C-alpha positions, 0 to 999 in steps of 0.5 A: 586806858584799859580798866586794871584787872582785879587783884587777888585779895591779899591783905594790904600789911602783907603786900609791905614789910619795913625792914626794921621788922624783918627777921631771918624768919621771913626768908620766904616772904622777902628774901635772903637780902632784906631778911638779912638787912631786918635783922641786922637793923633790928638786933645790931644797931644797937651796937653801933652797926649802921645799917640803912633803913627802908621797906620791902614788897613782900613775895605776896605782892609778887605773886598778886602782880603775876596773877592780876596780870595772869603771868604764870600761864606766860611763865608755865608755857614758856619754860615748858618749851625750853625744857622739853627743847621746843624754844630757845633760852634767849627767846624764852627769856625775852618773851617772859620779860616783855610780859612783864615789862607790859603788865599793869602794877595793881592799884592796890599795890601801886599805892602801898608801894607809894604811900611807903616810898612816902614814909621812907621820905617822911623819915629821912626828911626828903620829899622824894628820897633816893633810894637803891631798888634791889631784888631780894629772890626767896630761893637767893643768898642761902648757902644751898643756893649760892650764886647770888646776884641773878637778879637785877639791882638799881641805884639813885631811883627818886620819885614814886613812879620812877620806884613802881617803874623798878620794881616792874623791872626787878620782877622781869629780872627773875627770868633773865636767860642767867636767871633761868638757867640757874634755876634750872640746874639747881633744881628750882620751880620757876612758879615756886619761886617769888621775888621780894623788892628792896628799897632802901635809903641811898648811902651818897656813897657816889660821893664817897666809897664803896665794897665788899668785906669777908669775915673770912679769907677768899683764898684759903678760908682762913676765919681769922681775918676781915678781907675788905675791898674799896674804889670811889663811887657806888659799889657796883664799881667793885662788885661788877668787878669793873674798878680795881679797887684797895684791898684791906686785911685785918687780923681779927683776935688783936681788933679787941685792944683799941690801942692796937692797929692789926690792918696786916695789908693795905694794897691801893688798886688802880680804881679807873672808873667810878660809878655816880649819879647822873646828875648832881644839879637835880635832873633826874631819869629813870632810865640813866640814874647813874653813869661812869666816870673817869677817876681822877690822877689823885683818886687812883693814888688815894686810899678810900679808907683811913685805918680808923674806917678800915678797923671800924668796917673790920668790927662790924664784920666781927659783929654780924659774923657773931651774931649770924654764926656764920662767915659773912660776905658784907657790902658797906658804903661811904657817905661823901657828904656825912664821911658815915659808914654803913652796911647795905647788904649782908648775906652768908659767904658760901665757898671758903666756909664749906671747904674741906678742913681735913685735906689740902692740896698743893701744886708743881708746875714742871716745864714751864714756859716764859710768863707772858701775864699775870694778875691777883690770883684767885684760889691755889690751882693751876691749868692749862689750855688752849685760850679762847678771847671773848668780848661778850657772852653771847659769844657762847657758841666760840667757846669750847670746852676746857679752854682758858677764858680771857675777857675783860669783866664777867657778870652773871651772863658769863656764868654759862661759860665760866662752868667750861671753862679750865681758867679764867682771866680777866683784864679788871676786877679784885679778889671779892669781883664777880668773876672772882667770886663765881670761880671759887664757887665753880673750884677754878684757877682764875686770874683778875686784874691784869690790864692787859690780858684781852691784849697779850693772850689771843684766841688759840695760844696755849697758856698756863695759868698758875694760882699755885705760886702766892698772891700773884697768878701767872700765865705762861706759855706753852701747856705745863706738867701741873702735879696736884698732890693731896696731903692728908691731916688725919691721923698725924702724930703728936710730937714733942719736939716742935716742927715748925715751917721755913715761909719765904712770902706772906702771900702763902703763908694763910693758904697753910692755916689748917697746917698744926705748926708749931709756928714759923721757925724761918721767915726770910726778910729778903723775900718780901724786899725781894719780890713786894717791896723791890726797892733797894732801902738806901735808894729810899733814904738816899734817893737824892743820890739815885743817879739811875734815871730809870731807877728813880722813875720806877721809885716814884712810880712805886711810892705814890701815896706815901707820905715819904720813900721810906715809909714805903719800905717801912709799911710794906715789909711791916704788912708783909711781917704780919701776914706771917705773924697773922697765919700762926698766931699766938706761936712764934714767927721767927724773922730773919733780918734781911741776909742778902749778899751783895750781888744780889742787894744790887740788884734789887731798884737803885741798888747798884750804886750803893753796893760794893763788887766782891770776889767771894759774897758768900762770905763777904759783907752780909748779915750782921756785919751790914746792919752797924755799918755807916754804909747799910745803918739807914738801911737797918734802921728802916728793917728795924722800924717796920718790926718795931710797928709789927710788934708795938703798933699791930700787936704781933708780940709772937714776932721774934727777931733773928740776926744772921750771920753774926760773926764775933761777940762785938758784932753781936753786942753792936747790933744788939745795941742798934736794934736797941736804940729803933725800938727792939730791946731784948726783954721788952714786951716779951721780944726774943732776938736769936741769933743763927748758927752758921759760922763754926763761931757761932758754935766754939763760943756758943756759952758767950753767945748764948748769954746774949742771945734766946734762942739758936737757929741752925743753918745748916747749908751754911754750917756744913759749908764754913766748916767743911769748905765746901762751896755750897753752890759748887757741883764739882764739890757736891758730893762733898756737901753733906749735913751728916758728915760727923764734923757737922752733926757734931758741931750740931751737938755742941751747941744744942748741948751749951745752948742748954745749959744756959736756958737757951732753945735751939732750933733747925731750919732746913728740909734735911729732917724730911729728906733723911729719916736718919738726919731726923733721928740724930736731931732728936736724940741731940734733944733739938727743941725744934726743926722747921721745913717747908709746908709740903714737907711738914707731914713727912717731917711730922711723922719722921720726929714722931719715929724717931722720939719713940725709938731716942733714948731720953734726953735732958729736958728741952 
């Protein structure tokens, strides 16, 4: 073997930096990842945040390696040729990487790394500790230089020889095709960027679980939640998007109360694969230290984290965010042997934390075709174009600008193609996968975790990709018309009348957090039941009576992993309501108990055998009349259990409960008594209970109703229908349906006046105030306390109410 070239003289202490000695100002020496690890070890360990120790090679060590092997000349020659168009990217990258992999490790550097590795083993009580070897470029993980992960990381590396080989591989990865392209696009000099290698104690998450969490909602920028994803095995399964992970969302403002469990979302992922150590019997291989396994059936139906573990991680995320003073992107791991949790990386979140806070966009899709595919929505936009289904980033020549990229999963090699796409669709991955993160960076709509996109969407098909309809991303046949509208919050007036939101689904709630609304005036429980739960409550409480074999199979599948079938309903409903409550906390969120008609209930899974056939369901067995009936009592009990969980266990005491279609005082008394039996006692823990005002008896007996309830919410559609005797769904009578008819407006005036005499609040939920300025003026003059409208009409309504207040005569105190 030839004698090694002499290395540039660098003090030995400058080649290695132990992580506990690194700080954020050491980014030029050890890169963003390693500096961040050191910062957390030094400052957050005392606060309970566990970060595995280790050491990092410095930028000086990298430069020594480059200088000793005269690699700077090769780098300069090859990158100049690329810039001049005299060489292809693939050949340039291959040539430089080959030179790095052939280069010799300077003797001094080899000795320092080997000594540090042995010292790490002494600290861990192991002769050959298994370590993670991670690249940390000195220009990486900065807000101005996002798209982290351009270089390689290696897990389960054991032994000094294997470690040195993987340090060399990390150095070479500074010149992958994707990394070269990234630096060219972002103006970084190839010779000025250096690379540090972090060597960190492995957490045995191959026997446990790992994932990613953000201290901000990645889709909306909502700052009050922590989003956590997790899958079995090493964290690469989540980062690379190979396993569709479990998702958890935690509401930060309620974390300080140890008695509460403010987990507002808990979604079971399929978690089909996991990455584990290549050999658990001691036979190590430096070439393949890890391997992929298919998860077992019980792993796919079991959550990776308990609620206590979710809360612990969320509290750590809050501590880390507070220390850095910005939203953070954090990787975590759970040791399957000890059960301990650890933080293995943290970097600033680079998309939502810099999003424009003054403008919102809404997207309307018209003339859309049949839905052919769906998955998790990333972003809130929409795009249409031709599908190009690719299996490898090497097929870049087949891609066309403005097309919809469809593939199995993405990694950094896909970025050059992703930049040219109108939208991105993948079979696998969650909201923290590579495809999701880069799509947000690029501002593209993306749908991940579809499971079947590459089978269903063929190259050449015209499709519309919509992420504007909630958490579910939808892909429609054909090119639909997409209209984008920007909503500006500039110069929004203050109003005495509270302007609140109507919110249909929890998935949309966080999207509108920037609107300065006064709460949610109407959250319809039936939307959560219909769109998320999908099963008739009695088919869960009385599952043994379900005769439909297809319904039984669906119910068994959907309730996997739950202690009981009714728990599926309670938990799913509670999480949906909690997301609504979190979006407006501490402002009130008025949740209306279920108001399905019998024909609508019958359409739920397993519902037909529990619902009677009615000639006129609109005025049939609905609302309050169901709740005390023995034919639905156990279903109503589930609704009450869910809301009690939201208020008492999760801590969302801003939830107000509302009873719909309550025809008589006797019904009111019966329902209130049953609610109290299930833990919803009016006045207890500040619980307010409202009643819908939609039946003329509510107005005529307003004095008596207002002694039983804390507020009224006027349902103008039903009140107009029942006051005028007009079927609101009849096209023949549409010309008679008018909420500004004197008979209806007089009803509204009467209930407002009577309610206020008894100290009761009155609101109205409906589009009338935003569509008809005259109706808004009438309501203001009548002294209404609040109006509730859809988010896209909030700004228009706010201006209409402000104008009405400016011109209205004074009214009695509200």
